[in-house]
N, C-alpha and C positions, 0 to 999 in steps of 0.2 A: 504494500499499499504506499501511498504518499499521503502528505498531510496539507491542509489548507495552507496557502502560501503566507498569508497573513499571520497565522498562528506560529509559524517557525521563527518569527523575529519578535524581539522584546525592547521594552523602553527602559528597563532596569537591569542591572548586572545580576542580581540575585535571582530575578525570574529566568533570566538568559541560562545561568549556571543550572537551574533546576531542570529546564527543558532539555538541556544538553544531557545531562547525567541520566535522565528518564529515559530519553530516546536511545541512548547507548545502551543502557540496561536492558530495555526491552528487546533490543536487536541481538542481545547476547554477547555484546562486546566485552573484552577485558578492560576493566577500569583501574586506574590508579590516579590518586591526587597528591600534589604537593602543596602544602598549605602556606600561604603567604604569612609573614610574621605580624602583619597589622591587619585591621579590620576594615570592612567597607563603609561607605558614606551612611549606610543605615545600620551600621553595627554587625553586618553579616560576615560569615568567614569568606575569605578571599583565597582562591587557589588556582594554581595551573593544572587543569583536569585533562588526562590522558585517556583515550579510548583506542584500543586496537581491534580492527575488524579483519581478523585472519590469524595466520600463524605467525608467532614471533621468529620462526626460523624460515620464512619466506625469503627467497632470493631477490624478489622484487617488492620494494616497498614505496609506497606513496604517502607522503605526508601533506595534510590540509591543516593550515594553522590560522588562528584568528588573533586580533588584539594586540598585535606587536606594538601598535600605537594605541593603547587603552581604547579611547572612545570609538575607535574604528571597529571595535568588536561588535557593535550593534549591527553591523553588516555581516561580518564574518561568521559570528554565532549563528545567525538566520540561515546562512549556507550550510553550516555543518550539521545544524538540528534536521533541516530539510533533507539532507543526504542520508542521515541515519534512519529516515522513514522511508526512504526511496528505494522499494524493492528491486526496480529494474537496475539502478545503479549499483547496488550491492551484489546482485546476481552477475553483473558484468565483471566486476572486480574478482569475485570468487571463482568464476569460471575461468579467468585468465591467470589465476594463481598469484594475483596481486594483494598483498596485505595493506590495508589502508589505516594509517596512524593519525587520528584526530587530536590535535593540541589546541584545547579550548582555554583561550585567554592567556597568551603569553604574558601580558601586563595586566593582571586582574585589577590592581589598584587603579591605574588610569581608567580602565573599563568602568569601574564603579563611580569613580569621582568625575566621570566626564572629563578626563585630561588625556592628552596624547602622551604625556611623559609618564615614567615610573614615579613611585614615591620619593626616589632620590632626585626628581626634577631632571631626569636623563632621558634622552631620546634612545630607546633601546637599540634602534637600528643604526645608531652611531656608536654604540658601546663596545663593539667587538674589536678592540684595539690590543696590542701588547703594551700595557701600562708600564713596563719596565724600560721602554724605549722612548725616544722622543716622539711626540705626538704632532699630528699635522696642524699646521698654523693657518687660521682663516683670517687673514689681515682685513679682507673685505667686510667681514662681519664686525671686527673690531671697530670699524669705521661708522658702522651703523647702529651698535648696540644700544648707545643713549637714545638715539632717536626711536629706534623700536619700542622701548619701554620708558616712556616719559613719566615725569613725576606725577601727572594727573590723566584721569581717564573720563570722558573720551578725550582724544588728542586736540590740543589747540591747533587753530588754522596755521600758526606758524610751523608746527610740527609736521602738519599735512603737506604743507607746502615744501618743506625740506625733503620729505620722502618723495614727493612728486618730482622734485628737482634731481634726485638720485637716480630715479627711474628714467627721466629724461637723459640723463647724461650716460648711463650705462645700459638702458634698455630693460625692458621687463624681465627677460630671461637672465640678465646679469643681476638684477635685484633678487630674483628667485634663487639663484645660485649662491649669492653672498648669505642670504638668510638661511638657507636650509642645507647646505653642503654639510654641515656639521662643525662645531668648534669646541674647543677644550680649554678655553680660557676664562669664560664667565659662568661660574656655576649657577648663577641666578638667571641665565640668559636663555634664548631660544636655541633649540636643537644642540643642546649641551650634550657631549658625548660621554662626560663622565670623567673622573680621575682615578677610577677603580671599577671592577666589574660589578655589575647590579645583581640583585637577587634573580631577576628574570634571566640574565644571561647564564648565571651559574646553574640554575635549575634547568634551563634548556639544554645545557651540555650534558647534565646528568639523563635526560630523557633520550638523548641522541645515543649516549653510551648504553643505555638499557635496552633501546628498541631498534637500534641501527647498526650494530656492529656486526651482524651476521648477513646482512644484506648485501648482494653483489651489485645491485643497480637501485638507486634511490632517486625518486623524483619528489619535489618539494614545491607546492603551491602556497604562498603566503598571501593572505587577503588583506587588501588595503582600501582605503578610500581618500578622496580629496582631489585628486589632480585629473584634469580633462573634462570633457563634455560629460553632462549629467547621465548617469547610467551607463555610460560606455566603459567596458572593462578593458583597460589597456595591458597587454601581457608584456611586461618588462622582463628581460633577460636577467637572471639573478644568480650568476656564476663568475667564476674568474673570466678574464678576457681571453678565453681559449676558442680558437675557431671551430673545434670539433663540437664543443658544447654548444656553441651558439647554433652550429648547422643542425644538431640534434634538436633543439628547441624549435627552430623554425620548420623542420620536417614534420614534427609531431603536432605543432599548435597552429601553424599558418595554415590558410585555406579553410574550405567549407564554409565560407562567409564569415569568418572569425576575423577579429582584429589582428593584423600582423604582429608578430613578436617583435618588440623594439629593444633598443640597447642604448644607455647612455654612454658607452664606449664609442659608438659611432655617431652620437648626436641624434639618433631617430627617436629617442624617448622624451616624453614630456617631463620627465624627471631631471634634475641636474645631476652631475656626477658626485657621488656621496662617498663618505668615508665611515669606516668602521662597521660595515654592514653585516647583519646578522647571519646570513647563509655562509660566511666564511667559517662559521663553526663547523659546517658539515665536513671541511676539508681537515680540520683538526681532529674531530671526534670519530668520524667515518672513513678514514683513508683508504680502506679497502674497496669501497663502493664507488662505481661510476656514477657521477652526480650530474643531475639536470635539474634546473629550477627556474620558476618564474614568479615574479610579484603580480598579482592580479589587482591592479589599481581602478577601482570605480570612480568615475568622476561625480562630483557634487556641485560645487559653486566654482564661479570663476577665480583664478589664482589670487588675485587682490584680496577678495572678500574671505578667501580661506586663510591668507596670511593675516588679515586684520583680526579674524576670529582667535588665531593664535596669539597674536599680540595681546589681545585682551585677556586672554586666559592667563599668560604670564604675568601681565600687570597685576591680575587679580591675586595670583599666588604670592605676590610681592606686597600687597596691600590688603591683609585680611581685615583691616578696619574699614572697608568699603561698605556702603549701604547695603542692606538687604536687598533693595529693588535693584541695584546695580550689579549684585552677585547673580540674582536669579536671571537679569538679561543676559549677562556675560555667558553663563552657562548654556542657556538656550541657543546663543549665537554660535557656541562650540559644537554642541550637538547637531545643529542644522548645517554647520559645515562639513560634517563627516558622515551624515546619516540623513538621507531623504525619506520622510515619513509618509511615503505613497505607495500604494499597491503597484502602480505602474513601475516605479524605480526598483522595488523589491523583486517584482517578475524579471525586469532586464538582468538583475544581479544573479538571480538563481539560473536562468535560461543559460547566460553565458558560462557561469561557473560549472554548470553541469556538463556542457559541451567541453570545456577544457578538461574536465575530470574523465570523461569517456575517451578523449583524445590521449590523455595520459597513460591510461591503461593499455590502449592500443600500442602507444609507443614502448612501454615497457615490455610488453608481451611480444613485440616484433611484428605486430600486424599492420 
């Protein structure tokens, strides 16, 4: 059976977690939970929950993960819950001998609190660095930091004019890259990659060690939202800059009416070139496996509106004294920037994810 599309999605983390755990248990999947050290916004338990559909000894493993960027989990969780109820999808993977590993809520704290970052104010997808070595320097972000997070919110006309002047001088793509590439200098700033590994980083590595070290081939689809036209799922190459891996990804996921696989290495992606990416953990923890991955990035709002929402959220994090009215408005702005609460958008999300999932199984099984 499948479930009603609307019912697969949730508006609170606690409800999303219950739906996922119940769906996985009803499907007979193996479950394991890694509890977060803090509680959620409503006092609920936070956890990175793992469900394995198939054999832990399978040679072919397909990972589907959600909420790397907390608030983006409202989309990714819906895809995972729907998949757990999808009999045709599960039969497809079983018949091909592909084990499917669902990682629900890589960053449960951000999921619950409607933040993109972890509880350490770290962008998890910039945190996978060797912190014993010199870290990348983002000089462009340094120039923007004070403008991005001004003393008062909403920003003054002068602040808005200064941001507009920067965009005029460096272009919208230059502004996006400066802000989002990742920075390791301002712990209170945006897209901060951290100064040490986060709880989510360490826990994910434990999961990969436990479930991935026997596989010969691993595919990973990490679910994201924010960039691109509303509802369109960009398939962003998520591996090292290796021609064989890119060729595999494009062979498996291009065509069939799908959005082509893009890459920030060659400038075809709407994403800037980033640092400290999560998928690099695969090479560390499962070196025996041939790895192929994509980030499925569903569009929501135009880039300037998305960055404005993140600016507001980071400002609020620094200003807990803000009025309740402003807090509520900013939190709603953040959720709206990363989750479009319409059945039409949810349908686009599920249809495209489902197509990519079927294609991944065909690729893994050599079909």
